[in-house]
C-alpha positions as a LaTeX table, in Angstrom:
\begin{tabular}{lrrr}
\hline
Residue & $x$ (\AA) & $y$ (\AA) & $z$ (\AA) \\
\hline
Met1 & $-62.20$ & 25.31 & 156.64 \\
Leu2 & $-65.07$ & 26.51 & 159.17 \\
Leu3 & $-68.49$ & 25.08 & 158.96 \\
Asn4 & $-71.55$ & 27.00 & 159.84 \\
Ile5 & $-74.49$ & 24.75 & 160.50 \\
Leu6 & $-78.00$ & 25.80 & 161.45 \\
Gly7 & $-79.61$ & 23.38 & 164.02 \\
Pro8 & $-82.04$ & 20.97 & 162.68 \\
Lys9 & $-85.74$ & 21.59 & 163.28 \\
Asn10 & $-86.89$ & 18.11 & 164.36 \\
Phe11 & $-86.36$ & 16.98 & 168.11 \\
Phe12 & $-84.01$ & 14.17 & 168.35 \\
Thr13 & $-85.85$ & 11.40 & 170.24 \\
Arg14 & $-83.54$ & 8.26 & 170.06 \\
Phe15 & $-80.44$ & 7.47 & 171.95 \\
Ser16 & $-77.54$ & 5.78 & 170.38 \\
Ser17 & $-74.76$ & 4.00 & 172.26 \\
Ser18 & $-72.65$ & 7.12 & 172.19 \\
Thr19 & $-75.22$ & 8.95 & 174.28 \\
Lys20 & $-75.59$ & 6.43 & 177.23 \\
Leu21 & $-73.46$ & 8.77 & 179.40 \\
Leu22 & $-75.69$ & 11.68 & 178.43 \\
Ser23 & $-78.81$ & 9.68 & 179.40 \\
Val24 & $-77.40$ & 9.02 & 182.78 \\
Ser25 & $-76.25$ & 12.50 & 183.25 \\
Val26 & $-79.75$ & 13.96 & 182.44 \\
Gln27 & $-81.34$ & 11.52 & 184.86 \\
Arg28 & $-78.95$ & 12.82 & 187.60 \\
Cys29 & $-80.15$ & 16.47 & 187.05 \\
Trp30 & $-81.88$ & 18.43 & 189.55 \\
Asn31 & $-85.18$ & 16.67 & 190.54 \\
Ser32 & $-87.97$ & 19.08 & 190.11 \\
Thr33 & $-90.81$ & 19.85 & 187.86 \\
Ala34 & $-88.46$ & 21.98 & 185.88 \\
Leu35 & $-87.32$ & 18.68 & 184.16 \\
Ser36 & $-90.54$ & 18.60 & 182.42 \\
Ala37 & $-90.41$ & 22.21 & 181.53 \\
Glu38 & $-91.42$ & 23.22 & 177.78 \\
Thr39 & $-88.29$ & 23.21 & 175.75 \\
Val40 & $-87.56$ & 24.72 & 172.35 \\
Asp41 & $-85.19$ & 23.80 & 169.52 \\
Leu42 & $-82.15$ & 26.10 & 169.42 \\
Ala43 & $-80.46$ & 27.26 & 166.27 \\
Tyr44 & $-76.72$ & 27.08 & 166.30 \\
Ala45 & $-73.61$ & 27.57 & 164.37 \\
Ser46 & $-70.72$ & 25.02 & 164.44 \\
Tyr47 & $-67.15$ & 25.92 & 163.97 \\
Glu48 & $-64.83$ & 23.00 & 163.26 \\
Ser49 & $-61.95$ & 21.92 & 161.05 \\
Thr50 & $-62.38$ & 19.27 & 158.42 \\
Ser51 & $-58.94$ & 17.98 & 159.49 \\
Asp52 & $-58.06$ & 16.21 & 162.76 \\
Ser53 & $-56.34$ & 18.26 & 165.39 \\
Glu54 & $-54.45$ & 17.48 & 168.42 \\
Asn55 & $-57.33$ & 18.89 & 170.52 \\
Ser56 & $-60.15$ & 17.16 & 168.49 \\
Ser57 & $-60.74$ & 14.78 & 171.55 \\
Gln58 & $-61.35$ & 17.77 & 173.83 \\
Pro59 & $-65.06$ & 18.58 & 174.66 \\
Pro60 & $-66.64$ & 21.06 & 172.36 \\
Leu61 & $-67.10$ & 24.61 & 173.64 \\
Val62 & $-70.74$ & 25.86 & 173.78 \\
Ile63 & $-71.21$ & 29.61 & 173.61 \\
Leu64 & $-74.32$ & 31.23 & 175.10 \\
His65 & $-75.02$ & 34.98 & 174.22 \\
Gly66 & $-76.45$ & 37.69 & 176.28 \\
Leu67 & $-79.88$ & 39.35 & 176.45 \\
Leu68 & $-80.76$ & 40.83 & 172.90 \\
Gly69 & $-77.85$ & 39.25 & 171.35 \\
Ser70 & $-77.49$ & 36.16 & 169.06 \\
Lys71 & $-74.94$ & 33.61 & 167.96 \\
Asn72 & $-73.90$ & 36.08 & 165.15 \\
Asn73 & $-72.39$ & 38.43 & 167.75 \\
Trp74 & $-69.99$ & 35.67 & 168.57 \\
Asn75 & $-69.02$ & 34.66 & 164.99 \\
Ser76 & $-65.41$ & 36.21 & 165.04 \\
Met77 & $-64.70$ & 35.11 & 168.51 \\
Ser78 & $-65.94$ & 31.60 & 167.87 \\
Lys79 & $-63.70$ & 31.29 & 164.81 \\
Ala80 & $-60.74$ & 32.61 & 166.79 \\
Ile81 & $-61.27$ & 30.29 & 169.77 \\
His82 & $-61.55$ & 27.42 & 167.47 \\
Arg83 & $-58.46$ & 28.34 & 165.61 \\
Thr84 & $-56.41$ & 29.02 & 168.77 \\
Thr85 & $-57.47$ & 25.90 & 170.79 \\
Gly86 & $-58.41$ & 23.40 & 168.10 \\
Arg87 & $-61.77$ & 22.77 & 169.84 \\
Lys88 & $-65.04$ & 22.53 & 168.07 \\
Val89 & $-67.08$ & 25.61 & 168.96 \\
Ile90 & $-70.95$ & 25.75 & 168.92 \\
Ser91 & $-72.50$ & 29.14 & 169.28 \\
Val92 & $-76.17$ & 29.07 & 170.18 \\
Asp93 & $-79.20$ & 31.25 & 169.87 \\
Ala94 & $-81.31$ & 31.32 & 173.06 \\
Arg95 & $-85.07$ & 30.96 & 172.94 \\
Asn96 & $-86.73$ & 34.18 & 171.88 \\
His97 & $-83.54$ & 35.30 & 170.16 \\
Gly98 & $-81.85$ & 35.06 & 166.77 \\
Asp99 & $-83.09$ & 32.03 & 164.72 \\
Ser100 & $-84.49$ & 30.01 & 167.79 \\
Arg101 & $-88.07$ & 29.48 & 168.38 \\
His102 & $-90.12$ & 31.87 & 170.45 \\
Ser103 & $-91.88$ & 31.01 & 173.68 \\
Pro104 & $-93.82$ & 32.91 & 176.29 \\
Gln105 & $-91.64$ & 31.23 & 178.98 \\
His106 & $-88.13$ & 32.83 & 179.49 \\
Thr107 & $-86.49$ & 31.62 & 182.71 \\
Tyr108 & $-82.84$ & 30.37 & 183.38 \\
Val109 & $-84.23$ & 26.98 & 184.10 \\
His110 & $-86.09$ & 26.83 & 180.85 \\
Met111 & $-82.95$ & 28.00 & 178.96 \\
Ala112 & $-80.69$ & 25.51 & 180.66 \\
His113 & $-83.06$ & 22.73 & 179.62 \\
Asp114 & $-83.12$ & 24.00 & 176.12 \\
Val115 & $-79.35$ & 23.62 & 175.95 \\
Met116 & $-79.63$ & 20.12 & 177.48 \\
Arg117 & $-82.05$ & 19.19 & 174.70 \\
Leu118 & $-79.58$ & 20.63 & 172.11 \\
Leu119 & $-76.77$ & 18.47 & 173.59 \\
Lys120 & $-79.04$ & 15.46 & 173.51 \\
Lys121 & $-79.78$ & 16.11 & 169.83 \\
Leu122 & $-76.02$ & 16.52 & 168.98 \\
Glu123 & $-75.20$ & 13.39 & 170.95 \\
Leu124 & $-72.74$ & 15.36 & 173.13 \\
Ser125 & $-72.08$ & 13.84 & 176.58 \\
Lys126 & $-69.59$ & 16.37 & 177.81 \\
Val127 & $-68.99$ & 20.05 & 176.83 \\
Ser128 & $-67.28$ & 23.20 & 178.02 \\
Leu129 & $-69.64$ & 26.15 & 178.55 \\
Leu130 & $-69.04$ & 29.86 & 177.86 \\
Gly131 & $-71.81$ & 32.27 & 178.68 \\
His132 & $-71.99$ & 36.07 & 178.65 \\
Ser133 & $-74.47$ & 37.96 & 180.81 \\
Met134 & $-77.86$ & 36.21 & 180.40 \\
Gly135 & $-76.08$ & 33.40 & 178.68 \\
Gly136 & $-73.48$ & 33.38 & 181.67 \\
Arg137 & $-76.48$ & 32.74 & 184.13 \\
Thr138 & $-77.81$ & 30.03 & 181.83 \\
Ala139 & $-74.48$ & 28.30 & 181.84 \\
Met140 & $-74.26$ & 28.55 & 185.64 \\
Val141 & $-77.75$ & 26.97 & 186.05 \\
Leu142 & $-76.95$ & 24.22 & 183.59 \\
Ser143 & $-73.75$ & 23.46 & 185.48 \\
Leu144 & $-75.56$ & 23.44 & 188.74 \\
Leu145 & $-78.49$ & 21.20 & 187.60 \\
Cys146 & $-76.43$ & 18.78 & 185.48 \\
Ser147 & $-72.78$ & 19.11 & 186.38 \\
Asp148 & $-71.98$ & 15.74 & 184.71 \\
Leu149 & $-72.48$ & 17.27 & 181.32 \\
Val150 & $-69.99$ & 20.20 & 182.02 \\
Ala151 & $-66.19$ & 19.69 & 181.59 \\
Ser152 & $-65.51$ & 23.34 & 182.47 \\
Leu153 & $-67.34$ & 26.75 & 182.82 \\
Ile154 & $-66.57$ & 30.21 & 181.68 \\
Val155 & $-68.84$ & 33.06 & 182.78 \\
Val156 & $-68.35$ & 36.54 & 181.33 \\
Asp157 & $-69.24$ & 39.69 & 183.33 \\
Ile158 & $-72.11$ & 38.30 & 185.33 \\
Ser159 & $-72.33$ & 36.55 & 188.73 \\
Pro160 & $-75.02$ & 34.83 & 191.00 \\
Ala161 & $-74.21$ & 37.49 & 193.62 \\
Lys162 & $-75.91$ & 40.64 & 192.36 \\
Thr163 & $-77.39$ & 42.60 & 189.49 \\
Ser164 & $-76.09$ & 45.80 & 188.00 \\
Pro165 & $-78.46$ & 48.78 & 188.51 \\
Gln166 & $-78.06$ & 49.37 & 184.83 \\
Ile167 & $-79.91$ & 46.29 & 183.80 \\
Phe168 & $-83.21$ & 47.77 & 185.01 \\
Ser169 & $-82.90$ & 50.24 & 182.10 \\
Met170 & $-83.59$ & 47.18 & 179.83 \\
Ala171 & $-87.38$ & 47.75 & 180.55 \\
Thr172 & $-87.08$ & 51.17 & 178.83 \\
Leu173 & $-85.26$ & 49.69 & 175.99 \\
Phe174 & $-87.99$ & 47.04 & 175.33 \\
Asp175 & $-90.47$ & 49.95 & 175.20 \\
Ala176 & $-88.26$ & 51.75 & 172.87 \\
Met177 & $-87.88$ & 48.94 & 170.38 \\
Thr178 & $-91.56$ & 48.33 & 170.46 \\
Ala179 & $-92.18$ & 52.04 & 169.53 \\
Val180 & $-90.03$ & 51.98 & 166.49 \\
Ser181 & $-92.16$ & 52.28 & 163.32 \\
Ile182 & $-90.68$ & 51.90 & 159.87 \\
Arg183 & $-92.71$ & 51.87 & 156.68 \\
Pro184 & $-92.46$ & 48.69 & 154.64 \\
Gly185 & $-90.73$ & 48.23 & 151.36 \\
Ile186 & $-87.66$ & 50.45 & 151.91 \\
Ala187 & $-84.00$ & 49.30 & 151.87 \\
Met188 & $-82.59$ & 47.62 & 154.89 \\
Ser189 & $-79.87$ & 50.39 & 155.22 \\
Lys190 & $-82.54$ & 53.04 & 155.29 \\
Ala191 & $-84.55$ & 51.14 & 157.87 \\
Arg192 & $-81.61$ & 50.79 & 160.08 \\
Lys193 & $-81.00$ & 54.50 & 159.90 \\
Leu194 & $-84.63$ & 55.25 & 160.69 \\
Ala195 & $-84.58$ & 52.85 & 163.70 \\
Asp196 & $-81.39$ & 54.50 & 164.94 \\
Asp197 & $-83.00$ & 57.91 & 164.69 \\
Gln198 & $-86.01$ & 56.79 & 166.80 \\
Leu199 & $-83.93$ & 55.00 & 169.35 \\
Lys200 & $-81.74$ & 58.13 & 169.86 \\
Ser201 & $-84.26$ & 59.70 & 172.22 \\
Phe202 & $-84.04$ & 56.55 & 174.50 \\
Thr203 & $-80.17$ & 56.13 & 174.58 \\
Pro204 & $-77.44$ & 58.36 & 173.36 \\
Asp205 & $-75.15$ & 55.38 & 173.26 \\
Ile206 & $-74.45$ & 54.67 & 169.62 \\
Asn207 & $-72.79$ & 51.23 & 170.35 \\
Leu208 & $-75.84$ & 50.10 & 172.22 \\
Arg209 & $-78.30$ & 51.36 & 169.44 \\
Asn210 & $-76.09$ & 49.50 & 166.89 \\
Phe211 & $-76.27$ & 46.35 & 169.04 \\
Leu212 & $-80.14$ & 46.59 & 169.30 \\
Ile213 & $-80.49$ & 47.20 & 165.49 \\
Thr214 & $-78.77$ & 43.84 & 164.83 \\
Asn215 & $-82.20$ & 42.45 & 165.73 \\
Leu216 & $-84.03$ & 44.33 & 162.95 \\
Val217 & $-85.20$ & 42.05 & 160.24 \\
Gln218 & $-87.33$ & 42.45 & 157.08 \\
Thr219 & $-90.12$ & 39.95 & 156.36 \\
Asn220 & $-90.93$ & 38.40 & 153.03 \\
Ala221 & $-93.77$ & 40.86 & 152.69 \\
Gly222 & $-91.24$ & 43.77 & 153.00 \\
Ser223 & $-92.28$ & 44.90 & 156.53 \\
Phe224 & $-89.77$ & 45.32 & 159.43 \\
Thr225 & $-89.85$ & 43.58 & 162.72 \\
Trp226 & $-87.53$ & 42.71 & 165.58 \\
Arg227 & $-86.40$ & 38.98 & 165.52 \\
Val228 & $-86.32$ & 38.85 & 169.38 \\
Asn229 & $-89.56$ & 38.25 & 171.21 \\
Ile230 & $-89.83$ & 41.48 & 172.96 \\
Pro231 & $-93.22$ & 40.86 & 174.68 \\
Ala232 & $-91.89$ & 37.63 & 176.23 \\
Leu233 & $-88.66$ & 39.14 & 177.30 \\
Lys234 & $-90.52$ & 42.18 & 178.87 \\
Asp235 & $-93.00$ & 39.96 & 180.70 \\
Asn236 & $-90.19$ & 37.74 & 182.23 \\
Phe237 & $-87.66$ & 40.37 & 182.83 \\
Gln238 & $-88.40$ & 41.48 & 186.31 \\
Asn239 & $-88.98$ & 38.08 & 187.83 \\
His240 & $-86.82$ & 35.76 & 185.80 \\
Ile241 & $-84.19$ & 37.52 & 183.86 \\
Ser242 & $-82.92$ & 40.33 & 185.98 \\
Ser243 & $-81.61$ & 38.17 & 188.96 \\
Phe244 & $-80.15$ & 34.76 & 189.43 \\
Pro245 & $-82.63$ & 32.00 & 190.59 \\
Ser246 & $-82.92$ & 31.89 & 194.28 \\
Asn247 & $-83.97$ & 28.29 & 194.58 \\
Leu248 & $-80.60$ & 26.81 & 193.59 \\
Lys249 & $-78.89$ & 27.48 & 196.98 \\
Gly250 & $-77.04$ & 24.45 & 198.10 \\
Leu251 & $-76.21$ & 23.15 & 194.68 \\
Gln252 & $-72.54$ & 23.20 & 193.50 \\
Tyr253 & $-70.62$ & 22.74 & 190.31 \\
Cys254 & $-67.13$ & 21.52 & 191.29 \\
Gly255 & $-65.41$ & 21.59 & 187.96 \\
Pro256 & $-62.78$ & 24.10 & 186.59 \\
Thr257 & $-64.56$ & 27.51 & 186.61 \\
Leu258 & $-63.46$ & 31.00 & 185.38 \\
Phe259 & $-65.25$ & 34.18 & 185.87 \\
Val260 & $-64.19$ & 37.00 & 183.62 \\
Gly261 & $-65.24$ & 40.57 & 184.31 \\
Gly262 & $-64.65$ & 43.92 & 182.80 \\
Ser263 & $-62.86$ & 46.33 & 184.97 \\
Leu264 & $-65.24$ & 49.17 & 184.03 \\
Ser265 & $-68.48$ & 47.04 & 184.42 \\
Asp266 & $-70.61$ & 46.99 & 187.53 \\
Tyr267 & $-72.07$ & 43.63 & 186.65 \\
Ile268 & $-69.59$ & 41.79 & 188.68 \\
Gly269 & $-67.12$ & 42.76 & 191.30 \\
Lys270 & $-64.20$ & 41.48 & 193.46 \\
Asn271 & $-66.50$ & 41.22 & 196.54 \\
Asp272 & $-68.74$ & 38.71 & 194.48 \\
Leu273 & $-66.09$ & 35.97 & 194.81 \\
Pro274 & $-67.15$ & 34.53 & 198.23 \\
Glu275 & $-70.78$ & 33.97 & 197.01 \\
Ile276 & $-69.61$ & 32.74 & 193.49 \\
Gln277 & $-67.50$ & 30.14 & 195.35 \\
Glu278 & $-70.60$ & 29.02 & 197.33 \\
Tyr279 & $-71.92$ & 27.57 & 194.03 \\
Phe280 & $-68.58$ & 27.13 & 192.17 \\
Pro281 & $-65.84$ & 26.21 & 194.78 \\
Leu282 & $-63.08$ & 26.09 & 192.17 \\
Ala283 & $-63.93$ & 29.37 & 190.62 \\
Asp284 & $-61.27$ & 32.05 & 189.84 \\
Leu285 & $-62.14$ & 35.58 & 189.10 \\
Ile286 & $-60.14$ & 37.84 & 186.75 \\
Phe287 & $-60.78$ & 41.27 & 185.23 \\
Ile288 & $-59.74$ & 42.68 & 181.82 \\
Glu289 & $-58.65$ & 46.33 & 182.25 \\
Gly290 & $-60.36$ & 48.82 & 180.11 \\
Ala291 & $-63.39$ & 46.58 & 179.32 \\
Gly292 & $-66.97$ & 47.20 & 180.15 \\
His293 & $-69.96$ & 44.75 & 180.11 \\
Trp294 & $-69.08$ & 43.52 & 176.53 \\
Val295 & $-65.68$ & 42.32 & 177.38 \\
His296 & $-65.27$ & 40.05 & 174.35 \\
Ser297 & $-66.04$ & 42.82 & 171.93 \\
Gln298 & $-64.28$ & 45.68 & 173.69 \\
Lys299 & $-61.02$ & 43.80 & 174.47 \\
Pro300 & $-61.13$ & 40.74 & 172.05 \\
Glu301 & $-57.44$ & 39.94 & 171.96 \\
Lys302 & $-57.13$ & 39.92 & 175.78 \\
Phe303 & $-60.24$ & 38.02 & 176.11 \\
Leu304 & $-59.26$ & 35.35 & 173.51 \\
Glu305 & $-55.92$ & 35.09 & 175.37 \\
Met306 & $-57.51$ & 34.42 & 178.71 \\
Val307 & $-60.26$ & 32.02 & 177.46 \\
Ser308 & $-57.78$ & 30.04 & 175.28 \\
Lys309 & $-55.34$ & 29.73 & 178.29 \\
Phe310 & $-58.08$ & 28.38 & 180.48 \\
Leu311 & $-59.34$ & 25.90 & 177.98 \\
Thr312 & $-55.85$ & 24.64 & 177.11 \\
Glu313 & $-54.94$ & 24.14 & 180.72 \\
Lys314 & $-58.29$ & 22.91 & 182.03 \\
\hline
\end{tabular}
């Protein structure tokens, strides 16, 4: 049986004996003012079996979604990874996304510390990380800042080396989402259609529009809004989201690391490997044929096979 659990709201403030290693690990994190950065509670879903499995002693896998995504996008894949590997899987909503709290700050260091806070709350001293796009960079930063917490790392279709030119079209999408206007009180199905009609003039890609519309929600008063914090994402996009932090040079995560790219994507390329290995010396880079940026949804069977193999072997 799979359990879906929404993260508790209150900040966990005490350490039990089982979190002593975590306390030491956090103290060994990157020494900067970022350690006192404002953090937020993160919502999450947990996938685990009620019966013991042979892999129950393995570190849980924490999944971090991409920009404008949510933990819900990873529901099927989270279940499949748990079923295949026996590992507990925890899929997380980033700040300003999904059911997590909003904040005017949105940097990779802030997001990494949000995840550290969640691990502390859940009393987890060691986890494997899997992150896609924005979530992949968050996972990289967390691994570099606090490597003792990370048993292994999987980064999906993003690298520290470069940024796809496509990512800068996101600014237009933020404006397009802000411009969507839907009268209150109508059915959600009709609201989604109206939102799609209005987004068509900004992007002809129906898959992208469908992805954006997963963020449309209806309030208790019957009005419609976006659950992502578009103003904060727009304000932080150019300086903090679109590129990898430049001040982490010299830090390394030396644990098992796998970068998975889509062969049709320009977010990561074979020539990125040398710079990747400056940060992640043990990193392997593999590509899934026929996949674009959303590797896990475009080629789910192959993606599951590669991720499960890595988690089983590492």
